[in-house]
C-alpha positions in Angstrom: -67.8 6.5 3.4 -65.9 3.4 2.3 -66.4 1.8 5.8 -70.2 2.6 5.5 -70.4 1.0 2.1 -68.7 -2.1 3.5 -71.1 -2.2 6.4 -74.1 -2.0 4.0 -72.7 -4.8 1.9 -72.1 -7.0 4.9 -75.6 -6.4 6.2 -77.1 -7.3 2.8 -75.1 -10.5 2.4 -76.2 -11.6 5.9 -79.8 -10.8 5.4 -79.8 -12.9 2.2 -78.0 -15.7 4.1 -80.6 -15.7 6.8 -83.2 -16.9 4.4 -81.1 -20.1 3.7 -81.8 -23.5 5.3 -80.6 -23.2 8.8 -79.6 -26.8 9.5 -79.0 -30.1 7.6 -79.6 -33.3 9.5 -79.3 -36.8 8.0 -80.8 -39.9 9.6 -80.4 -43.1 7.5 -83.6 -45.3 7.4 -81.7 -48.4 8.2 -80.2 -47.0 11.4 -82.6 -45.0 13.5 -80.0 -44.4 16.2 -77.6 -42.5 13.9 -77.9 -38.8 12.9 -75.4 -36.5 11.2 -75.9 -32.8 11.5 -74.0 -30.1 9.6 -73.7 -26.6 11.3 -71.6 -23.5 11.2 -71.4 -19.8 11.7 -69.7 -16.7 10.2 -68.9 -13.4 11.8 -69.1 -10.1 9.8 -67.2 -7.4 11.7 -67.0 -3.6 11.3 -65.0 -1.3 13.5 -63.4 2.1 13.8 -61.2 4.0 16.3 -62.5 7.3 17.4 -60.6 10.6 17.7 -58.4 9.8 14.6 -58.4 10.8 11.0 -56.4 7.8 9.8 -58.2 5.5 7.4 -55.9 2.7 8.7 -57.9 2.8 12.0 -61.0 1.5 10.2 -61.8 -2.1 9.4 -64.4 -4.5 8.0 -63.9 -8.2 7.6 -65.4 -11.7 7.6 -62.7 -13.0 9.8 -64.1 -16.1 11.6 -66.1 -18.6 9.6 -66.6 -22.1 11.0 -68.1 -25.3 9.7 -68.6 -28.5 11.6 -70.4 -31.8 11.7 -71.8 -33.6 14.7 -72.6 -37.3 14.5 -74.7 -39.1 17.2 -75.4 -42.8 17.5 -76.6 -44.7 20.6 -74.7 -43.0 23.5 -71.9 -41.8 21.3 -71.2 -38.3 19.9 -68.4 -36.9 17.8 -67.8 -33.4 16.6 -65.3 -31.9 14.1 -65.1 -28.1 13.7 -62.9 -26.3 11.1 -62.3 -22.6 11.3 -61.1 -20.1 8.7 -59.7 -17.0 10.3 -56.8 -14.6 9.7 -56.2 -16.2 6.2 -55.6 -19.7 7.7 -57.6 -22.9 8.2 -57.4 -24.7 11.5 -59.2 -27.2 13.7 -61.2 -26.2 16.7 -63.4 -28.8 18.5 -62.4 -32.3 17.5 -63.6 -34.8 20.0 -65.5 -38.1 20.7 -68.0 -38.1 23.7 -69.7 -40.9 25.5 -72.9 -40.0 27.3 -73.4 -42.4 30.3 -76.6 -40.5 30.9 -77.8 -36.9 30.3 -75.9 -36.0 33.5 -72.6 -37.9 33.0 -70.3 -37.3 30.0 -66.8 -38.4 29.1 -65.1 -36.4 26.3 -61.8 -37.2 24.6 -60.1 -34.9 22.0 -59.4 -31.3 21.4 -61.5 -29.1 23.7 -61.4 -26.2 26.1 -60.4 -26.8 29.7 -63.0 -25.8 32.3 -61.7 -22.3 33.0 -62.9 -18.8 32.0 -65.6 -18.1 29.4 -64.0 -19.8 26.4 -66.1 -23.0 26.8 -69.1 -20.9 25.6 -67.6 -21.5 22.1 -68.0 -17.8 21.0 -67.2 -14.4 22.3 -69.2 -14.0 25.5 -72.0 -11.5 25.1 -69.9 -8.8 23.5 -68.2 -8.6 20.1 -64.9 -9.5 21.6 -63.7 -11.0 24.9 -62.2 -8.7 27.5 -58.4 -8.6 28.1 -58.6 -10.7 31.2 -60.1 -13.7 29.3 -57.7 -13.1 26.4 -54.7 -12.9 28.6 -55.2 -15.7 31.1 -57.5 -18.3 29.3 -55.8 -20.8 27.2 -56.7 -22.2 23.8 -58.2 -25.7 23.3 -56.0 -28.6 24.3 -56.0 -32.3 23.6 -57.2 -34.2 26.6 -59.8 -36.3 28.4 -62.6 -34.7 30.4 -65.4 -35.9 32.7 -68.5 -33.8 33.4 -71.2 -34.5 35.9 -74.1 -31.9 36.0 -77.4 -31.6 37.7 -79.6 -28.6 38.7 -77.6 -27.8 41.9 -74.2 -29.1 41.0 -71.6 -29.1 38.2 -68.3 -31.1 38.5 -65.7 -31.2 35.8 -62.2 -32.8 35.9 -59.7 -33.6 33.2 -56.1 -34.1 32.1 -54.8 -32.4 29.0 -51.6 -32.1 27.0 -50.0 -28.7 26.7 -50.5 -28.8 22.9 -53.6 -28.8 20.7 -54.8 -30.8 17.8 -52.5 -29.0 15.4 -49.3 -29.5 17.5 -46.5 -31.5 15.9 -43.8 -33.5 17.7 -43.8 -34.7 21.3 -44.8 -32.2 24.0 -43.9 -33.1 27.6 -46.2 -30.6 29.2 -49.6 -31.5 30.6 -52.5 -29.9 32.5 -54.6 -31.1 35.4 -57.9 -29.2 35.5 -61.0 -29.2 37.7 -64.1 -27.0 38.2 -67.0 -27.0 40.7 -70.2 -25.0 40.4 -72.9 -24.9 43.0 -76.4 -23.5 42.2 -78.4 -23.1 45.4 -81.1 -21.5 43.3 -81.9 -23.1 39.9 -85.4 -22.8 38.4 -87.0 -21.4 35.3 -86.7 -17.8 36.3 -83.8 -17.5 38.7 -80.2 -18.8 38.7 -77.7 -18.2 41.5 -74.3 -19.7 40.7 -71.0 -19.9 42.7 -68.1 -21.4 40.9 -64.4 -22.2 41.3 -61.8 -23.7 38.9 -58.1 -24.7 39.2 -55.5 -25.7 36.6 -52.0 -27.0 37.3 -49.7 -27.1 34.3 -46.4 -29.1 34.4 -43.6 -28.2 32.0 -45.5 -25.9 29.7 -44.1 -25.3 26.2 -44.0 -21.5 26.7 -45.7 -19.0 28.9 -46.7 -15.4 28.0 -49.6 -13.1 28.7 -50.8 -10.1 26.7 -53.5 -7.5 27.2 -55.1 -6.3 23.9 -57.5 -3.7 22.6 -60.6 -6.0 22.5 -61.5 -5.7 18.8 -61.6 -8.0 15.9 -60.5 -5.5 13.2 -56.9 -5.9 14.2 -54.7 -7.4 16.9 -53.1 -4.7 19.0 -51.2 -5.9 22.1 -50.9 -3.0 24.5 -49.2 -4.8 27.4 -47.3 -8.1 27.3 -45.1 -10.3 29.4 -41.9 -11.9 28.0 -42.1 -15.4 26.6 -40.1 -18.0 28.5 -39.8 -21.5 29.8 -41.5 -22.3 33.1 -41.3 -25.3 35.5 -45.1 -25.1 36.1 -48.0 -22.7 36.1 -51.1 -22.6 38.3 -54.3 -20.8 37.3 -57.4 -20.3 39.4 -60.8 -18.7 39.0 -63.8 -17.7 41.2 -67.2 -16.9 39.6 -70.5 -15.5 40.7 -73.5 -15.4 38.4 -77.1 -14.3 39.1 -80.0 -14.4 36.7 -83.5 -13.3 37.4 -85.9 -13.2 34.4 -84.5 -10.3 32.3 -81.5 -9.4 34.4 -78.0 -10.9 34.4 -75.2 -10.0 36.9 -71.9 -11.8 36.6 -68.4 -11.4 38.1 -65.2 -13.4 37.7 -61.7 -13.3 39.2 -58.8 -15.0 37.4 -55.2 -15.4 38.5 -52.0 -17.2 37.5 -48.8 -18.0 39.2 -45.8 -18.8 37.0 -42.7 -20.5 38.5 -40.0 -19.3 36.1 -36.8 -17.2 36.2 -37.7 -15.7 32.9 -40.3 -13.4 34.4 -39.8 -10.2 36.4 -42.9 -11.0 38.5 -44.5 -14.4 38.5 -48.0 -13.6 39.7 -50.7 -12.1 37.4 -54.4 -11.6 37.9 -57.5 -9.9 36.6 -61.2 -9.5 37.2 -64.3 -8.5 35.3 -67.9 -7.8 36.0 -70.9 -7.4 33.6 -74.6 -6.6 33.7 -77.2 -7.3 31.0 -80.8 -6.5 30.9 -83.4 -7.5 28.2 -85.5 -4.6 27.1 -87.3 -7.0 24.7 -87.5 -10.6 25.8 -88.6 -12.5 28.9 -85.8 -14.6 30.2 -82.0 -14.7 30.2 -80.6 -18.1 29.1 -78.1 -20.2 31.0 -76.2 -23.4 30.1 -75.9 -25.8 33.1 -73.1 -27.8 31.4 -70.7 -24.8 30.9 -72.0 -22.6 33.8 -72.2 -19.7 31.4 -75.0 -17.5 29.9 -76.3 -18.5 26.5 -77.5 -16.6 23.5 -80.9 -15.0 24.0 -84.1 -16.1 22.2 -85.3 -14.6 18.9 -86.8 -11.1 19.2 -84.6 -10.2 22.2 -83.1 -6.8 22.6 -80.6 -6.5 25.4 -78.4 -3.7 26.7 -75.2 -4.6 28.6 -72.0 -3.2 30.1 -68.7 -4.8 31.2 -65.6 -3.7 33.1 -62.3 -5.6 32.9 -59.2 -5.1 34.9 -55.9 -6.8 34.1 -52.7 -6.6 36.2 -49.5 -7.9 34.7 -47.5 -6.3 37.5 -44.2 -4.7 36.2 -45.3 -5.3 32.6 -48.3 -3.0 33.0 -52.0 -2.7 34.0 -55.1 -2.3 31.8 -58.7 -1.2 32.2 -61.4 -2.0 29.7 -64.9 -0.6 29.7 -67.5 -1.7 27.2 -71.2 -0.9 26.7 -73.3 -2.7 24.1 -76.6 -3.4 22.5 -77.5 -6.9 21.1 -80.5 -7.8 19.0 -81.4 -11.4 18.0 -83.4 -11.5 14.8 -83.7 -15.2 15.1 -81.7 -18.1 16.6 -79.6 -18.0 13.4 -79.0 -14.2 13.1 -77.9 -11.6 15.6 -76.4 -8.1 15.6 -74.0 -6.7 18.3 -72.9 -3.1 18.7 -70.2 -2.1 21.2 -68.4 1.0 22.4 -65.0 0.2 23.9 -62.7 2.2 26.1 -59.2 0.9 26.9 -56.7 2.6 29.3 -53.2 1.4 30.3 -50.8 2.7 32.9 -48.1 3.4 30.2 -46.4 6.7 29.9 -47.5 9.0 27.0 -50.1 6.6 25.8 -53.6 8.0 25.4 -56.7 5.8 26.0 -58.3 4.0 23.0 -61.9 4.7 22.0 -63.6 2.6 19.4 -67.0 1.4 18.2 -67.5 -1.9 16.5 -70.4 -4.1 15.2 -70.8 -7.8 14.4 -73.5 -9.5 12.4 -73.4 -13.2 13.1 -75.1 -15.8 11.0 -75.2 -19.4 12.4 -76.9 -22.6 11.1 
């Protein structure tokens, strides 16, 4: 009952918030090329494990609130995003970008490398990312990145430190990253996308991979490698994405090779596939710059399913299966509901079953 009361309170707060002004943009009269936009979002989460009587297995929280400003003048753009999560404040996107044209961009600052689904900027389709993305995709890094994108082609390359904007001291590690996406079909109703990415990391600060129960109400690492120093790390990705009007099909394979004596096995990999169909709504959305699906339009109701497989070799294997329903009240307010099943090949450990919901307000 306490969890239900929390859920009703969260829903009420979000409903009131949705009536607020959704965006603030300033454009000084004496400089028509300059605009300053304030934006942000907050996630209101509720979840519970099934087949348990323990109240400790329930949770409700506002655990990820972000505020940012984006300034534009002439061909320049800068963004600063601050996040409050897990009782701490930290920076997320902090960069300056120069737009040579709408197809050519150079970005310097704290940003995601072109790998996995993290560049979407929020959990991809579901309440929480799957274990494969959590384990093998890195956080934002300080670096410089060049992007060239057209309808059929997307090319990204960059060099990044092995630390982020909050790192202190000198870090000798660095990353070389590249991504290529080819879209032989790219029109208003259909997208066919083939992609590949590669990252070479020299002298990383530390290396460890963990599989988790994909939920935001807690952090439960179910399989994990041992942290240790490494000479270098190589990561790769292959992706396939198909959109036709209301249907989305997507599959990704991610792998990593760690050259270090600290690991029992130096090769790890995972894969996932998902399907989404809009019961209400007319067209799945796609972002050409990131090569990822985007949030659906207002009034869209979609059903979706995803399967993840993570193999950390001698440290363990993990399977995740999720089904979900998403509804977009407007471009500023959406609701996600997921059922999650997690199984690991660990002796005497039962599978996890849980349900969770997220109400997200953005402006």
